[in-house]
N, C-alpha and C positions, 0 to 999 in steps of 0.2 A: 390519608389510610382512615388513620383519626378519626372521618365521618363516618365514611366505606362503613367500619365495624359498625357505628353507631344506626345510621340508618337500617346494618342488619342488624341486632339487639332490634334497632325497632320493630321493625319486619316480626322475628321470630318467638321475637319474649311477651306474651302476653302484659299489660299492661292494670294493677289488681287494680280494679273501678271503685269508688267513694260508692258504698251506700246510700241516697237515699238520706234524711231525715227528715223526716214530718214534723209540720213545724207545731201540732198541737201537743208531741209530749218532750218531754223538756227533760234540757239541757242534760240534766245528773245524771236520765236513766241513759243516756246515753255511752256517755265517759265511761260505766261498770260495764256496759256491753265491751266496749274497749278494749278497758279492763279484762276484761274472759276471757274475749279472744285475741289476744298475745298472753295470754298463761297459758304455760301446756296445761297436755290433756284431762291426763290424772293427777296432777298435784289437788295435793288441798287447797289453798288460795281461787280455781277456780272452783273446783265443788263447792268452794263458798261463796265466788259469786254468779254461781251458777240457779243460784239457791237465791241465795238472794237478791235478782232480774227476773228470777218464777212470781216468786212470794209479794213482789211490789208491781208484778204485769195483775195475777190471779185479782188481792184484793182490789188496783185501780183498773180495778176495768172497766167499768160500769163512767170512772170518771173516766175513761181514755175514747167510752165513745163519748155522755155528753162536751169536754172535751173536744170531739177534733168534730162536731156536728153546727157545735159553737163558731169554730171556723174552719166548717164550710159555708155555714149558711151565713156569718162577715165575709166573707172572698165574694156569697154574686148577689151580695144585697150595694157588693161595692163594683161588682160587676155594673150592675144595675144602672147603680148609678153613672158607673161614665159615659155609661153606652147614650145611657135617655139627657 
């Protein structure tokens, strides 16, 4: 019976998918995003984290692009090395 309930629940209840982590974004940024997701929408903590995350992304947008570009170039070099 327990197995039948579990199977039924697995089929009907949606599983929360883990967001793909971008390797070029710092872990502390993901931690702030996760904290923000767990807060209630209209709480003061949520608004503070929302502002902090947005500010961090706006200020570091060029840095994020640069870091992503370096990460991508390193991955391409690695693939080229493995293939040749």
